[in-house]
N, CA, C and O atoms as a MOPAC input file, in Angstrom:
PM7 MOZYME 1SCF
protein

 N     86.76000 1   155.24500 1   192.50000 1
 C     87.24000 1   154.75900 1   193.79300 1
 C     86.27200 1   153.72600 1   194.38000 1
 O     86.70200 1   152.70500 1   194.91600 1
 N     84.97600 1   153.99000 1   194.27900 1
 C     83.97900 1   153.07400 1   194.84200 1
 C     84.00300 1   151.72600 1   194.13200 1
 O     83.87000 1   150.67700 1   194.76300 1
 N     84.17400 1   151.76500 1   192.82100 1
 C     84.19800 1   150.52100 1   192.03900 1
 C     85.38700 1   149.65200 1   192.44400 1
 O     85.26500 1   148.43000 1   192.52500 1
 N     86.53000 1   150.27700 1   192.69600 1
 C     87.72600 1   149.54000 1   193.10900 1
 C     87.47600 1   148.81600 1   194.43100 1
 O     87.84700 1   147.65300 1   194.59000 1
 N     86.85200 1   149.50500 1   195.36900 1
 C     86.56500 1   148.92900 1   196.68800 1
 C     85.61100 1   147.74000 1   196.53200 1
 O     85.78200 1   146.71100 1   197.18600 1
 N     84.61300 1   147.88800 1   195.66800 1
 C     83.65100 1   146.80300 1   195.43000 1
 C     84.35300 1   145.57800 1   194.87100 1
 O     84.08600 1   144.45100 1   195.28800 1
 N     85.25300 1   145.80800 1   193.92500 1
 C     85.98300 1   144.70700 1   193.29300 1
 C     86.81200 1   143.95400 1   194.33400 1
 O     86.84200 1   142.72400 1   194.34400 1
 N     87.48200 1   144.70200 1   195.20500 1
 C     88.30700 1   144.08200 1   196.24400 1
 C     87.44700 1   143.22000 1   197.16400 1
 O     87.83300 1   142.10400 1   197.51400 1
 N     86.29700 1   143.73100 1   197.55100 1
 C     85.39700 1   143.01000 1   198.44000 1
 C     84.89300 1   141.72000 1   197.81000 1
 O     84.85900 1   140.68000 1   198.46800 1
 N     84.50000 1   141.77900 1   196.54000 1
 C     83.97300 1   140.58900 1   195.87200 1
 C     85.06600 1   139.54000 1   195.67400 1
 O     84.79400 1   138.34200 1   195.74800 1
 N     86.29800 1   139.98300 1   195.42100 1
 C     87.38500 1   139.01500 1   195.24900 1
 C     87.68800 1   138.33200 1   196.57800 1
 O     88.00700 1   137.14400 1   196.61000 1
 N     87.58900 1   139.08600 1   197.68100 1
 C     87.79900 1   138.50300 1   199.01400 1
 C     86.73000 1   137.44900 1   199.28100 1
 O     87.03100 1   136.36000 1   199.77100 1
 N     85.48800 1   137.77500 1   198.95800 1
 C     84.37300 1   136.84000 1   199.16600 1
 C     84.59100 1   135.58500 1   198.32800 1
 O     84.36300 1   134.47100 1   198.80000 1
 N     85.03100 1   135.76600 1   197.08900 1
 C     85.29500 1   134.62100 1   196.20300 1
 C     86.37200 1   133.72200 1   196.79600 1
 O     86.22700 1   132.50000 1   196.80900 1
 N     87.44900 1   134.32400 1   197.28600 1
 C     88.55900 1   133.55900 1   197.87200 1
 C     88.06200 1   132.77700 1   199.08900 1
 O     88.39900 1   131.60600 1   199.25900 1
 N     87.26100 1   133.42900 1   199.93200 1
 C     86.72400 1   132.77500 1   201.13400 1
 C     85.80800 1   131.62300 1   200.72400 1
 O     85.87900 1   130.53500 1   201.29700 1
 N     84.94400 1   131.86300 1   199.72900 1
 C     84.01700 1   130.82700 1   199.26500 1
 C     84.77900 1   129.62900 1   198.71200 1
 O     84.42900 1   128.48400 1   199.00000 1
 N     85.80900 1   129.88100 1   197.92800 1
 C     86.62400 1   128.80000 1   197.35100 1
 C     87.31500 1   128.03200 1   198.47700 1
 O     87.38400 1   126.80300 1   198.44600 1
 N     87.82100 1   128.75300 1   199.46000 1
 C     88.47100 1   128.11800 1   200.61000 1
 C     87.52600 1   127.19700 1   201.36200 1
 O     87.89500 1   126.07900 1   201.72300 1
 N     86.29700 1   127.66800 1   201.60000 1
 C     85.28300 1   126.85900 1   202.29600 1
 C     84.94500 1   125.62600 1   201.46800 1
 O     84.81500 1   124.52700 1   202.00600 1
 N     84.80300 1   125.81000 1   200.15800 1
 C     84.49700 1   124.69300 1   199.25300 1
 C     85.58900 1   123.63700 1   199.33000 1
 O     85.30300 1   122.44800 1   199.46500 1
 N     86.84000 1   124.07300 1   199.24300 1
 C     87.97600 1   123.13800 1   199.28900 1
 C     87.98000 1   122.40000 1   200.62600 1
 O     88.18700 1   121.18700 1   200.66600 1
 N     87.75400 1   123.12800 1   201.72000 1
 C     87.71300 1   122.51300 1   203.05300 1
 C     86.61600 1   121.46000 1   203.12100 1
 O     86.83600 1   120.36700 1   203.64200 1
 N     85.43600 1   121.78200 1   202.59600 1
 C     84.30600 1   120.84800 1   202.61600 1
 C     84.63500 1   119.59300 1   201.82300 1
 O     84.34800 1   118.48100 1   202.26700 1
 N     85.23300 1   119.76600 1   200.65400 1
 C     85.59500 1   118.62800 1   199.79800 1
 C     86.63300 1   117.75400 1   200.49800 1
 O     86.51600 1   116.52800 1   200.51100 1
 N     87.64000 1   118.38700 1   201.07300 1
 C     88.70200 1   117.64100 1   201.76100 1
 C     88.13100 1   116.89100 1   202.96700 1
 O     88.44100 1   115.71900 1   203.17700 1
 N     87.30000 1   117.57100 1   203.75500 1
 C     86.69600 1   116.94600 1   204.93900 1
 C     85.80700 1   115.77600 1   204.52300 1
 O     85.85600 1   114.71000 1   205.13700 1
 N     84.99500 1   115.97300 1   203.48200 1
 C     84.12500 1   114.90500 1   202.98600 1
 C     84.93100 1   113.72300 1   202.48700 1
 O     84.61600 1   112.57300 1   202.79100 1
 N     85.96100 1   114.00500 1   201.72900 1
 C     86.82300 1   112.94600 1   201.19600 1
 C     87.50600 1   112.17800 1   202.30400 1
 O     87.59700 1   110.95100 1   202.25100 1
 N     87.98800 1   112.89200 1   203.31100 1
 C     88.65600 1   112.23800 1   204.44200 1
 C     87.67500 1   111.35400 1   205.20100 1
 O     88.00700 1   110.23400 1   205.59100 1
 N     86.44700 1   111.87200 1   205.41000 1
 C     85.42300 1   111.11900 1   206.15400 1
 C     85.06600 1   109.82900 1   205.42900 1
 O     85.07300 1   108.75300 1   206.02600 1
 N     84.75100 1   109.94000 1   204.12200 1
 C     84.36200 1   108.74600 1   203.35900 1
 C     85.54200 1   107.80500 1   203.17300 1
 O     85.38200 1   106.58500 1   203.22700 1
 N     86.70800 1   108.35700 1   202.95900 1
 C     87.90500 1   107.53300 1   202.81200 1
 C     88.19700 1   106.75400 1   204.07800 1
 O     88.57900 1   105.58500 1   204.02500 1
 N     88.01600 1   107.40300 1   205.21600 1
 C     88.25700 1   106.76100 1   206.51200 1
 C     87.26200 1   105.62000 1   206.72900 1
 O     87.64000 1   104.53700 1   207.17600 1
 N     85.97900 1   105.87300 1   206.40800 1
 C     84.95100 1   104.83400 1   206.55300 1
 C     85.26800 1   103.63700 1   205.67200 1
 O     85.18700 1   102.49500 1   206.12400 1
 N     85.62500 1   103.88300 1   204.43100 1
 C     85.95300 1   102.79800 1   203.50200 1
 C     87.19100 1   102.05300 1   203.96600 1
 O     87.27200 1   100.83200 1   203.82800 1
 N     88.15000 1   102.77500 1   204.51100 1
 C     89.38600 1   102.16200 1   205.00200 1
 C     89.07000 1   101.19600 1   206.14500 1
 O     89.61200 1   100.09200 1   206.19800 1
 N     88.19200 1   101.61500 1   207.05800 1
 C     87.80700 1   100.75500 1   208.19200 1
 C     87.09600 1    99.51100 1   207.66400 1
 O     87.37200 1    98.39700 1   208.11100 1
 N     86.18200 1    99.70100 1   206.71600 1
 C     85.45600 1    98.56500 1   206.12700 1
 C     86.43300 1    97.58900 1   205.48500 1
 O     86.32600 1    96.37800 1   205.67900 1
 N     87.37700 1    98.11300 1   204.72900 1
 C     88.37800 1    97.26800 1   204.06200 1
 C     89.20900 1    96.51800 1   205.09200 1
 O     89.51100 1    95.33900 1   204.90900 1
 N     89.57600 1    97.19000 1   206.16400 1
 C     90.38500 1    96.55000 1   207.21100 1
 C     89.60900 1    95.41300 1   207.85200 1
 O     90.16200 1    94.34200 1   208.10100 1
 N     88.31800 1    95.64200 1   208.12200 1
 C     87.48600 1    94.60900 1   208.73900 1
 C     87.40900 1    93.38800 1   207.84200 1
 O     87.56100 1    92.25800 1   208.30700 1
 N     87.17100 1    93.61400 1   206.55600 1
 C     87.07400 1    92.48600 1   205.62200 1
 C     88.42200 1    91.78700 1   205.51000 1
 O     88.48100 1    90.56100 1   205.42300 1
 N     89.49700 1    92.55500 1   205.51400 1
 C     90.84300 1    91.97100 1   205.45200 1
 C     91.10300 1    91.10100 1   206.67500 1
 O     91.62200 1    89.99000 1   206.55900 1
 N     90.73900 1    91.61500 1   207.85000 1
 C     90.93700 1    90.85800 1   209.08800 1
 C     90.11000 1    89.57800 1   209.06900 1
 O     90.58800 1    88.52300 1   209.48700 1
 N     88.87100 1    89.66600 1   208.58600 1
 C     88.00600 1    88.48200 1   208.49000 1
 C     88.62000 1    87.44700 1   207.56200 1
 O     88.64200 1    86.25600 1   207.87200 1
 N     89.12000 1    87.91000 1   206.42200 1
 C     89.74400 1    87.00000 1   205.45400 1
 C     90.95800 1    86.31800 1   206.07500 1
 O     91.12500 1    85.10500 1   205.94600 1
 N     91.79700 1    87.08900 1   206.74200 1
 C     92.99200 1    86.53200 1   207.38700 1
 C     92.60200 1    85.52700 1   208.46100 1
 O     93.21300 1    84.46500 1   208.57800 1
 N     91.59100 1    85.86200 1   209.24000 1
 C     91.12200 1    84.97600 1   210.30700 1
 C     90.60500 1    83.66400 1   209.72200 1
 O     90.92100 1    82.58400 1   210.22200 1
 N     89.80700 1    83.76800 1   208.65900 1
 C     89.27800 1    82.57300 1   207.98700 1
 C     90.41200 1    81.71700 1   207.44300 1
 O     90.37500 1    80.49200 1   207.55000 1
 N     91.40400 1    82.34900 1   206.86800 1
 C     92.55900 1    81.62000 1   206.31100 1
 C     93.28900 1    80.86800 1   207.42200 1
 O     93.66000 1    79.70600 1   207.25800 1
 N     93.49100 1    81.54300 1   208.55200 1
 C     94.20900 1    80.92900 1   209.67800 1
 C     93.43300 1    79.74300 1   210.23700 1
 O     94.01100 1    78.69000 1   210.50600 1
 N     92.13000 1    79.91100 1   210.41100 1
 C     91.31600 1    78.82100 1   210.96500 1
 C     91.25500 1    77.65300 1   209.98800 1
 O     91.27000 1    76.49500 1   210.40500 1
 N     91.18700 1    77.94600 1   208.69700 1
 C     91.14400 1    76.87900 1   207.68500 1
 C     92.46700 1    76.13100 1   207.64700 1
 O     92.48600 1    74.91000 1   207.49000 1
 N     93.57300 1    76.85400 1   207.78900 1
 C     94.89300 1    76.20600 1   207.73200 1
 C     95.11500 1    75.30900 1   208.95400 1
 O     95.85900 1    74.33200 1   208.87100 1
 N     94.48400 1    75.62500 1   210.07400 1
 C     94.62100 1    74.80700 1   211.28600 1
 C     93.89500 1    73.47600 1   211.12300 1
 O     94.36000 1    72.44700 1   211.61300 1
 N     92.76800 1    73.49600 1   210.44100 1
 C     91.99500 1    72.26100 1   210.20100 1
 C     92.76100 1    71.40800 1   209.22400 1
 O     92.30900 1    70.31900 1   208.86900 1

């Protein structure tokens, strides 16, 4: 009986640990992806702005 209870507890801990790991990975990916997206947008806007100013000349 004691061994069964121990097994249940360790599996719960494993599930919680895996859940935290997945959350950390997702949060990290979202954070870095968002930063890169902003950088890309800035460069895109700069390129578009340069194109517009060049076409006016």
